[in-house]
N, C-alpha and C positions, 0 to 999 in steps of 0.2 A: 242336234234339231235342225232340220233342213226346211227352209220356207221358201217358197216361191211369191213372186210380188207380181201382180198384172195390172194393166188399166185397159177396160174394156172401153171401147169406141163403137160409136154409131155412125153408118155412113152418111155423108150430105151432098147435095147436087153438086158440091164441088170436090169431091173425094177424088175424082178423077184425075184432077190437076194438082191437088193437095197445095193449094197457094202458101199455107204455112204448116211446116213440118218440123216440130221440135220434140224435143226430148220429155219424158214425164218427170217432170222435176220432183213431185211428190214420192214417186218411188224412189228416187236417190236419197231422199231423207229417210224414207222408212226402212233402205236397205242399211243404210249407216245405223238406224235405231237397233234394228234386228241383231246386227254384227255386235252392238256395244252391250246387247243381252245375251250374248254367247250363241247365238244362232248362227248358220250357213245360209245365207239368204243368197238368191237368185233372181234377177230381173226376168220376165218374160214380155217380149213386145212385138205383136204381130206386125204392127205399123214398119218396124224396121228389122223383121225377119228375127229376131233374138227368141230362140226355142231355151227351155230348161234344159238342163243336163239330165241325162238319162237315170234319175234317180226317184225313189218314192218320197214325195214332199210330206213331212207332218202337219204341214199347216200351208195355205195360199191367202193371199190378201189380194183383195179384188177392190178395185176402185173406179170411179167414171163420173160423168157429168150427169146431167138430168138426162139426156137423150139415150143414154146408155143402160138406163135401168132394167129393161128387159134382158140387153147383152150382160149385165151382171149376173142376173139370175140364173139365164141359161148356162153362163161359164159355171157358177156355183154347182148346178144339176151336175154338169159334166164331169166336174172335178170328183164331186160326192160318188158319182156311179163309179167312175173309174180307181178312186182310191177312198172305199169306204171308211176308212179309219180316219182320214185326213180332217182336219178342222178348218172350216171356211170362215174366214173374216172379212166383212165389207167394210169399207170407211170412203171417206171421200167427202167432197163439197154438198153433193147431192144426199147422201145418207146423214150428213150432219142436220139437216132440216127434215129429212122424210124417212127417219131410221125404220118406222114401220112397215115401210113399202118392202123391206127385206126380210120381214119375218118369215122366213121360208122354212120347208122342211130340210132344204141344202143348206142352211146358213146357221152357223153357229154364235157368233158374235158379230153386232152391229156397232160401229164407233162412230160417235156423234161429238167427239171432242177433237180438237187438233192438236193435243197434248201427246208428245211422241213418248214420254215417259209410260203413259197409259197403256201404249202398245206394247211397250218393253214388258210390261206387265202382265198383259195378255199372255205374252209369249212363254214367260217363265210360268205362268198358272198352267198352260198347255203342257209344257216340258214337265211339270210335277216339281218345280224348284221352290213354288211358293204354295201356301196354303188358300184355301177357296176365299176370293175376294168378292167383297158385295159390289155390283156394277155402280160406277159412277164415271159419266161421258160414254158409258157402253150399255147397249142391251144383250142379254145373255141368254142362252137359250139352256134349261136345266131340265133333263129328263122330259124333252118336248114341250116345255112352258117357259113362254118368254118372261124373262124378268127384265122390266123396265129400269135402266140407270137414271139416277139423277144429272141435269146438265153440268157441265165441267169446262167451263173457259178458261183459256189461259190468261195469265194476268203479266207474264213476261217473256220476252225471247228465250228460244231454245238454245243450249249450248252445244247442241249436236248439228254438225255440219254436214251436208249431204254428200254421199258418196259418188265420185265423179267417173267411175270408171264408165257407166254408161255414156257420158257426155263423150269421153275419149272414143268411143266405140263408134258412136253414131254421128259424129260432129260432121263429117263430109256429106251425109245425106240431110241434113237439116237446112231449111231455108226461111226466111221471112220476104215472100214476093221475091224479089231480084236479088235479095241480099243471102248470101250462101254462110256457112259455117257459123250458125247461130247457136249461143248457148242461152241458158235462163239463170238468172238469179233471183231471189225474193228478199225483199228486208222488212214490209210491213205485214201485219195479219190485221185484216178488215179493211174497213173504209170510215173516215170521219163523216163524210156526205149522208146526205139522208134522201139521194133521189128514190122516188116512189116505186118507180119500175126495177129498181135494182136488187139483185139478190144478194150480192157480196156485202152490201151493207149489214146483212144481218147473221152473216157468219160468226163463230166466235162469240154467240150470244149478243152480239152486237159490240162487244168490247174490242176496242181499237188499239193497237198498239204500233207506234212509231218506229221507223227503221233506225239503225246506227250507220250513216252514210260511210264511216271508215272501214268499219266491217264490209259494207257492202262493194266498196271497191278494192279492198283487199282481195275479196272472193273472185271479183271479176278480173282483176289483172292476173290472177294465177290461172284463169283459163286459158287453152289454147284455141281461141275462137276470134273469128274477124269482126264479129257483131255481138254484143251481149244484151240480151232483152230482160230489163228489168219488169217483172210481170205484176209487181205491185198495182193495185186499182187504182192507184193515185202515185206519182213519183213523189212530187213537192207540193206540199199542202199550202205552205208559207213563204213569206220572204225570208224568215229565219231558218227555215229547210234548206233555202236555195243558198244562202249565206253559207252555212254549215257544209253542204255538199261541196261549194266551190272551194272554201279552205282544205277541206279534206282531199279534194283532188290535186290542188296546187300542192299539199304537202307530200303527195306519193308521185306527182311530176311522171305519170305512168300515160301511156297511149291507149285510148279506147274509142270504141264505135257505139254508142249506148242507144237503145231503142226504149222508149219509156212513155207511158201514159202522163198526161197532163189535160189539167182542165184550162178551158178559154178564158176563165176570169181570172185564173193566176198569172195566165201569161200576159194578158191585157195590164193587169197590174205591176206587173214585174218585168216592163219590156225592156227596161235599161240592163237587164242582168241576162237577158237571153243570149246576145253575144257572147259572154262570159263563158256560159253554159254552155255555148257549142265549143270554145275553146277546151272546156274541160271534158269533152266526148260526147256530149248531148247531141247525137247525129241525126234522130228521127224521133219525132212525136206523135201518138195516137191521142186524138182528141175526140170527145165525144161530144159533137155538136148537139147531136139527136134531131133538132127540127130547126126549120127558118122562121117560124112563127113564134112570137111570145106567147100567144094564146096556147100551143102547144106545151112551151117549156114549163110555164106556168102549172099546167095540168100534171106535169112530170115532177113537180118540185125542183126541178134542176137549179134554179137559182142562179140563172146566166140570162144576160140580154142577147137575143137575135142579131140585134142591130150593131152590135160590138164585133161581130163573126169577121166581116170584110177587114178590119184593122187586125184583129189577131192573126189572120191568115198572112197579112202584109208583113206583119213583125216577123213572123217565124220566115218568111221568104227572104227578108233582108238579111238574118241573122244567119242564113246559109243553113236552117234545120229542115229536114224533108217532113212532111206531113201525111198522115194517114187521117182522114175525117171519117168520122162515124155517124151515120145518120138512122133514122127509125123512120119507117110509114106505118100509119094506122090503120087497121081494116077500114074505119071510116073516111078514108081518103076517097074524094073526087078525082076526075081527070085534071082538074084546075090544080089540086094540090099537088099530084106529080110533076106536072109542068112546072109549077113555081119551085120544086125542090131541082127540077135539071136545069132550070134558069140559074137558080144560085149556084151550081156546081160550074155551069159556063162561064158566067159573070166574072166570078173569082177564080177562074183557072184551076180548079181543084182536079187533078187528074188520078188521085189516088185516095180512093175512098170506099167504103163499104155501106151498103143499105138492107137494114133487116125490117122484118115485120114484127110490130109492136106485139110481144107474147108475153101472156101470164105465167110465172114460173112457179111450178109447185114448191109449197113452203113459203110463198110470200101470201101476204093479205091480198093481193090482187087475184091470185090464182082463186083463192076461196069466194072472193066475190063474184068471180066470172064462171065458176066451175059449172053452174047449172047451164051456161050458154055455150060451153065448148062443144066444137063439132067432134071432137076425138079425144081419146084418153091414151093413144099411143105414143108413148115417150118420145120416141125418135122423130116425131112430127113438130115437136117442140123447139126446134133448132135453129128459130127466127128467120126461117126461109119459107114456111109454110104458113098457112092460114089455120088458125086453131078457132077462130071465132068469126062469125059471119060477117062479111064485108058488105059497106053500102054498095059498091059495084059487083055487077056479076063477077063471079070468083075469075072466070076467065079472062074478063077484061083487066080485073086487079092484076092477075099473074102477067099479063101481056104489058102491062105499063111498069109492073115490076121490072122485067126483063129489059125492056125499053130502057131504065135508067142503069142498068147493070152494061149494056152493050156500050154507053158512053165510055167506059173503063179502057176500050179498044183503041180510044185518042192516047192514051196515057202509054208513053216510051217505057216508063216502067213495067207497067203491064205487059207490052208487047215482048219486052226483054225477059220477064218471068216464062210468058208462053214459051218462047223459044227455047229456053232451059228445059222446061218440063217435058216438051214433047221431044 
C-alpha cells in the first residue's frame, strides 16, 4: 500500500521572505505510523520542493492550519480527479475542531483525534487488512453519507518516534529568522493554560499531557541540527518542570541550542533558574506578552501582569537568552494604543518581535460569538495579519499603523541579518 503525506499551506504577506521555514513535523510522525502499519509512505512538500515518486498512491493524507482549509479541499479534489480510486484522509489541528468543513465529495476520512494508532487502523481498513470499524476519533464517508465519529482524545504519550528522513533532507533549507539548520521536536500535547484567545488549549479535547524531558533531550541530541525548536505551546510550566529538565540535561551533558516558548510569569517566578537553563541549552525563548495593558490581558484571561514585563525582559537579557516577543493588536485600537505599544518596544529595547491582529479562530467560542460580525469567511484571511472584524479606525489607517510597528523591526541586527540571508 502506497501513501502520500502532504501539508497544504496558504501564503501570507511574509511568504516572500519566509522568516520561519521548518519541516512539517506532523508528517514525520505520520510517516513513521504509516510504515509501522506496513504501508510505503512518501512525504510530499511544496515548500521544500519534495515531489512524490512516480507511483499511483492508494491513499493521501492532507493536513494544514486553519488558513489552508480551501487549499486542503482543492488538493483533495485534484488528487481524486487524478487518481479516482485513491482514498483521501484529512487531519491536523484545524480538522480536529472543524471536521465538518471537510465533509466533501472528494474526502473519505476526516481525523479529529491526535491518536496515531487510529491513523494506522484507518490505513489497515483501506488496505483490507481489518474489518469495518465504527468511527471513533474520525468521520467516515460510507456510500456518499458521512458517519460522525465520537471524540477520542489521547491520554498518554505515543510510542511512535517521528521519521527523521525529511529532517535530514531539508535541514540546510530551514531557518528561524537568522538561525539556520533548525529542527523541530515536540513533547507536550495540549496546553494547561486557559487564555481565551488561544486555539491550542482546546486541542485533544482539552486534555493536557506533559512531556518527558529525558526523552525530549535524547531526541534533540540525535538530530544533526544547529538549533532545535521545541514547539510545545509552553516548554516549562512549573519550577518542578524546570528542575526536571535541568537534571535531565546535566545527566546527558550534551551541547544544544534550544528555542522554546515560555510564559512571562514563569520567567519572573523562576528568575534564579534562567542562567542555569541557559547553560543547559535554552538559547532563545518566545514569550507571548500579547499586550502592554492589564485591561487587555484581563480580557484575554492571560493571567499575567504587564507591569512585570520589563523585569522579565531584563532577566532574559542578563541570562544571555535571546527573546522573541509576541504581541497582539485589537481591531478596537486607537492611534494612541499603537503608539503605546511602539513606546514599550523602544523603551525596553525589544528588537525581535511579532505583532498579530487579534483574530477569532474557527473552532473556538470567540469565533462563534463573532461570527455575525465577520467581514469575510475566506480561511486564508484568518492569518493574524488581516482584519476580519470591523476596526475602530478606518481600515487604511489601521493597516498603516500596523505596518509602522513592523518597520521598527528594521532596527534589529538579527532581522537585518535574516533579510540579507533571505535575499
